[in-house]
C-alpha positions in Angstrom: 281.2 175.2 -21.5 283.5 178.0 -20.3 286.0 177.1 -17.6 284.8 179.7 -15.0 281.2 178.5 -15.4 282.3 174.8 -15.1 284.3 175.7 -11.9 281.2 177.4 -10.4 278.9 174.6 -11.3 281.4 172.0 -9.9 280.8 173.6 -6.5 277.4 171.7 -6.5 278.9 168.3 -7.1 277.9 165.8 -4.4 275.2 168.1 -3.0 271.5 167.7 -3.1 269.5 165.4 -0.9 266.3 164.2 -2.6 263.7 166.9 -2.6 265.6 169.0 0.0 265.9 172.6 -1.2 268.3 173.4 1.7 270.8 170.8 0.6 272.3 173.0 -2.1 274.4 175.4 0.0 277.5 176.1 -2.1 278.0 178.4 -5.1 277.2 182.0 -5.7 273.6 183.0 -4.8 272.3 183.8 -8.3 273.7 180.6 -9.7 272.5 178.6 -6.7 269.0 180.0 -7.3 269.0 178.9 -10.9 270.5 175.4 -10.1 268.0 175.0 -7.2 265.1 175.6 -9.5 266.3 173.0 -12.1 267.2 170.6 -9.2 263.7 170.8 -7.7 262.0 170.3 -11.1 264.3 167.2 -11.8 263.5 165.8 -8.3 259.8 166.3 -8.9 260.0 164.5 -12.2 262.0 161.7 -10.6 259.4 161.3 -7.9 256.6 161.2 -10.4 258.5 158.6 -12.5 259.2 156.3 -9.5 255.5 156.6 -8.4 254.2 155.8 -11.9 256.7 152.9 -12.3 255.6 151.4 -9.0 251.9 151.6 -10.1 252.8 150.1 -13.5 254.7 147.1 -12.1 252.8 146.6 -8.8 251.0 143.5 -9.9 253.4 142.0 -12.4 253.8 138.9 -10.3 250.0 138.4 -10.1 249.6 138.4 -13.9 252.8 136.6 -14.9 252.2 133.5 -17.0 255.4 131.8 -15.8 255.5 130.2 -12.4 257.4 132.0 -9.6 261.0 131.1 -9.1 260.6 131.1 -5.3 
């Protein structure tokens, strides 16, 4: 990665609240628009994964063969 691009992208480090398009406020506008699009897609995929994982493991305790450790 070229150093100028790395420097521009590093402006986004530490930003980004989950699914909040307004949380990316640094960087040049064209680059911010591109990063925002990728960020929102990644956030949507993460949301879908978390939801699917919750559904998949929701009843693990109910169907576990081993007695509970509680």
